[in-house]
C-alpha positions as CSV (number, residue, x, y, z in Angstrom):
1,X,24.1,2.2,16.4
2,X,22.8,-1.3,16.9
3,X,19.2,-2.3,15.9
4,X,17.0,-5.2,16.7
5,X,17.4,-7.7,13.9
6,X,15.1,-10.6,14.8
7,X,11.4,-10.4,15.4
8,X,8.6,-12.9,16.1
9,X,5.1,-11.6,16.5
10,X,1.5,-11.7,15.5
11,X,0.3,-8.9,13.1
12,X,-3.4,-8.2,13.5
13,X,-4.9,-5.4,11.4
14,X,-8.2,-3.6,12.1
15,X,-10.1,-0.7,10.6
16,X,-10.7,1.9,13.3
17,X,-12.7,5.1,13.5
18,X,-10.8,8.2,14.7
19,X,-12.6,7.9,18.0
20,X,-11.5,4.2,18.4
21,X,-8.0,5.1,17.4
22,X,-7.7,7.7,20.2
23,X,-9.1,5.2,22.7
24,X,-6.5,2.6,21.6
25,X,-3.7,5.2,21.9
26,X,-4.8,6.1,25.4
27,X,-4.9,2.5,26.5
28,X,-1.4,1.9,25.0
29,X,0.2,5.1,26.6
30,X,0.8,3.4,30.0
31,X,2.7,0.5,28.5
32,X,4.4,1.8,25.3
33,X,6.3,4.7,23.9
34,X,7.2,5.7,20.3
35,X,10.7,4.6,19.2
36,X,13.1,6.8,17.2
37,X,11.2,6.0,14.0
38,X,7.7,6.7,15.5
39,X,7.2,9.9,13.5
40,X,9.0,8.9,10.3
41,X,7.7,8.5,6.8
42,X,8.1,4.7,6.1
43,X,9.4,3.8,2.6
44,X,9.6,0.3,1.2
45,X,10.8,-1.4,-1.9
46,X,9.5,-4.9,-2.4
47,X,11.4,-7.3,-4.6
48,X,9.9,-10.0,-6.8
49,X,10.7,-12.3,-9.7
50,X,10.0,-11.2,-13.3
51,X,6.8,-13.3,-13.3
52,X,5.8,-11.9,-9.8
53,X,6.0,-15.3,-8.2
54,X,6.1,-14.0,-4.6
55,X,3.0,-11.8,-4.8
56,X,1.1,-14.4,-6.7
57,X,2.0,-16.9,-4.1
58,X,1.0,-14.5,-1.3
59,X,-2.5,-13.8,-2.9
60,X,-3.2,-17.6,-2.7
61,X,-3.3,-17.2,1.1
62,X,-0.9,-20.1,1.8
63,X,0.1,-21.4,5.2
64,X,3.6,-20.2,4.6
65,X,4.7,-17.2,2.6
66,X,7.8,-15.0,2.5
67,X,8.9,-11.6,1.0
68,X,12.0,-9.5,0.7
69,X,12.1,-5.8,1.0
70,X,14.3,-2.7,1.7
71,X,12.8,-0.3,4.2
72,X,13.9,3.2,5.2
73,X,12.5,5.5,7.8
74,X,12.4,8.8,6.0
75,X,13.6,9.4,2.4
76,X,16.5,7.1,1.8
77,X,19.9,8.6,1.0
78,X,22.9,6.8,-0.5
79,X,24.8,6.9,2.8
80,X,21.8,6.7,5.0
81,X,20.7,3.6,6.9
82,X,18.2,1.2,5.4
83,X,17.1,-2.3,6.4
84,X,17.1,-5.3,4.1
85,X,14.4,-7.4,5.6
86,X,13.4,-11.1,5.0
87,X,9.8,-11.5,6.3
88,X,8.1,-14.8,6.6
89,X,4.6,-15.8,7.9
90,X,3.7,-19.3,9.0
91,X,0.3,-20.1,10.5
92,X,-0.4,-16.5,11.5
93,X,3.0,-15.9,13.1
94,X,5.3,-13.3,11.5
95,X,9.1,-13.9,11.6
96,X,11.3,-11.0,10.4
97,X,15.0,-11.0,10.1
98,X,16.9,-7.9,8.9
99,X,20.3,-6.3,8.5
100,X,21.1,-2.6,8.5
101,X,23.4,-1.1,5.9
102,X,23.6,1.9,3.7
103,X,21.1,2.4,0.8
104,X,24.0,2.3,-1.7
105,X,25.3,-1.0,-0.4
106,X,21.9,-2.6,-0.1
107,X,21.0,-1.8,-3.8
108,X,24.5,-3.0,-5.0
109,X,24.0,-6.3,-3.1
110,X,20.4,-6.9,-4.2
111,X,20.5,-5.6,-7.8
112,X,24.1,-5.8,-8.9
113,X,25.1,-9.0,-6.9
114,X,27.9,-7.4,-5.0
115,X,29.0,-8.8,-1.6
116,X,28.0,-7.1,1.6
117,X,30.8,-5.7,3.8
118,X,29.5,-7.5,6.9
119,X,28.4,-11.2,6.8
120,X,26.2,-12.9,9.3
121,X,23.7,-15.8,9.6
122,X,21.0,-13.4,8.4
123,X,22.9,-12.3,5.3
124,X,23.4,-16.0,4.5
125,X,19.6,-16.5,4.7
126,X,18.9,-13.5,2.4
127,X,21.5,-14.7,-0.1
128,X,19.9,-18.2,-0.1
129,X,16.5,-16.4,-0.7
130,X,18.1,-14.6,-3.7
131,X,19.4,-17.9,-5.1
132,X,16.0,-19.6,-4.7
133,X,14.1,-16.8,-6.4
134,X,16.2,-16.1,-9.5
135,X,16.0,-12.6,-11.1
136,X,14.8,-10.7,-8.1
137,X,14.2,-7.0,-9.0
138,X,12.4,-4.0,-7.5
139,X,8.7,-4.6,-8.1
140,X,6.7,-2.3,-5.8
141,X,7.5,1.0,-4.0
142,X,5.2,1.6,-1.0
143,X,5.4,4.5,1.4
144,X,3.3,6.2,4.0
145,X,2.6,9.8,4.8
146,X,3.7,11.0,8.2
147,X,1.2,11.0,11.0
148,X,0.6,14.7,10.8
149,X,0.2,14.5,7.0
150,X,-2.3,11.7,7.4
151,X,-4.4,13.8,9.8
152,X,-4.4,16.7,7.3
153,X,-5.5,14.3,4.6
154,X,-8.3,12.8,6.6
155,X,-9.6,16.2,7.5
156,X,-9.6,17.2,3.8
157,X,-11.3,14.0,2.8
158,X,-14.1,14.5,5.3
159,X,-14.5,18.2,4.4
160,X,-14.8,17.4,0.7
161,X,-16.5,13.9,1.0
162,X,-14.0,12.3,-1.3
163,X,-10.9,10.1,-1.5
164,X,-7.7,10.9,-3.5
165,X,-7.2,9.6,-7.0
166,X,-4.0,7.6,-7.9
167,X,-2.5,10.7,-9.5
168,X,-3.3,12.8,-6.4
169,X,-1.8,10.2,-4.1
170,X,1.4,10.1,-6.2
171,X,1.6,13.9,-6.1
172,X,1.2,14.0,-2.3
173,X,3.9,11.3,-2.0
174,X,6.3,13.3,-4.1
175,X,5.6,16.5,-2.2
176,X,6.0,14.6,1.1
177,X,9.3,13.1,0.1
178,X,10.5,16.6,-0.9
179,X,9.3,18.1,2.4
180,X,6.8,20.3,0.6
181,X,3.5,18.7,1.6
182,X,1.4,21.1,3.7
183,X,-2.1,21.3,5.0
184,X,-2.9,24.0,2.5
185,X,-1.5,22.0,-0.5
186,X,-3.5,18.9,0.6
187,X,-6.7,20.9,0.9
188,X,-6.2,22.5,-2.5
189,X,-5.5,19.2,-4.1
190,X,-8.5,17.5,-2.6
191,X,-10.8,20.3,-3.6
192,X,-10.3,19.5,-7.3
193,X,-13.1,17.5,-9.0
194,X,-12.1,14.0,-9.9
195,X,-13.8,11.2,-11.9
196,X,-14.6,9.3,-8.8
197,X,-16.5,12.4,-7.4
198,X,-19.0,12.6,-10.4
199,X,-22.6,11.9,-9.5
200,X,-23.5,8.2,-9.8
201,X,-26.8,6.3,-9.9
202,X,-26.8,3.3,-7.5
203,X,-29.4,0.6,-7.9
204,X,-29.7,-2.2,-5.3
205,X,-28.6,-5.5,-6.9
206,X,-31.6,-7.4,-5.6
207,X,-33.8,-5.2,-7.8
208,X,-32.2,-6.1,-11.1
209,X,-30.2,-9.4,-10.6
210,X,-33.2,-11.6,-11.7
211,X,-33.4,-9.9,-15.1
212,X,-30.0,-11.0,-16.2
213,X,-28.3,-14.4,-16.8
214,X,-26.5,-15.7,-13.7
215,X,-23.2,-15.6,-15.6
216,X,-23.4,-11.8,-16.2
217,X,-20.8,-9.6,-14.5
218,X,-21.7,-6.1,-13.1
219,X,-20.1,-4.5,-16.2
220,X,-22.2,-6.6,-18.5
221,X,-25.4,-5.7,-16.6
222,X,-24.5,-2.1,-16.8
223,X,-23.9,-2.3,-20.5
224,X,-27.3,-3.9,-21.1
225,X,-29.1,-1.3,-18.9
226,X,-27.5,1.5,-20.9
227,X,-28.5,-0.2,-24.2
228,X,-32.1,-0.5,-23.0
229,X,-32.2,3.2,-22.0
230,X,-30.8,4.2,-25.4
231,X,-33.5,2.1,-27.1
232,X,-36.2,3.6,-25.0
233,X,-34.9,7.1,-25.7
234,X,-34.9,6.5,-29.5
235,X,-38.5,5.2,-29.4
236,X,-39.7,8.2,-27.4
237,X,-38.0,10.8,-29.5
238,X,-39.2,9.1,-32.7
239,X,-42.8,9.4,-31.5
240,X,-42.4,13.0,-30.6
241,X,-41.3,14.0,-34.2
């Protein structure tokens, strides 16, 4: 099967409510249709140098930046198809060039330095990228739940007024990859109390900022407030004795 291997596009990202999302989908329906990967769980492995040169460069918001990743639609298998993608962005325009190969061959090429069975202009560009950034290695694994799993998660988040912790997110990813993630398992997981669900006291910054040096961070201000409360508590309890 042949796949598109060259892309040039703008990537604009927006935060939408569920209602806005539905309106966007309705407007798109007349002009677009899901491709064969439309309902897949997308999995990515991003490569970087030992000193994380690529991500550090990206965080500087340069005019030009580039990255290398391996992407699969669904859980990757050794003999399954993955895409080795060279992605570049220049002045807001995204250029992506990719090759399709097996997961086994892709990892042998990127990690062990073996040659690919098929050569092309794009493989030459990826090989040049590897030479430019010495010591490339897997740095970040990023995947997305399926559309149905995301809908279940949003429903559970709204019902429990919370968001998943890192450990919960990792557990859901593992269950999703194993085909065991269900609406019931998401609901049960999100019902568990987490540190980020504990009651918190919020004080508007404009009420307290003037009482601290301008150089103080939020953590330093919090520490000073706790110390003052402890001092006041000790004075009060000593008078009551």
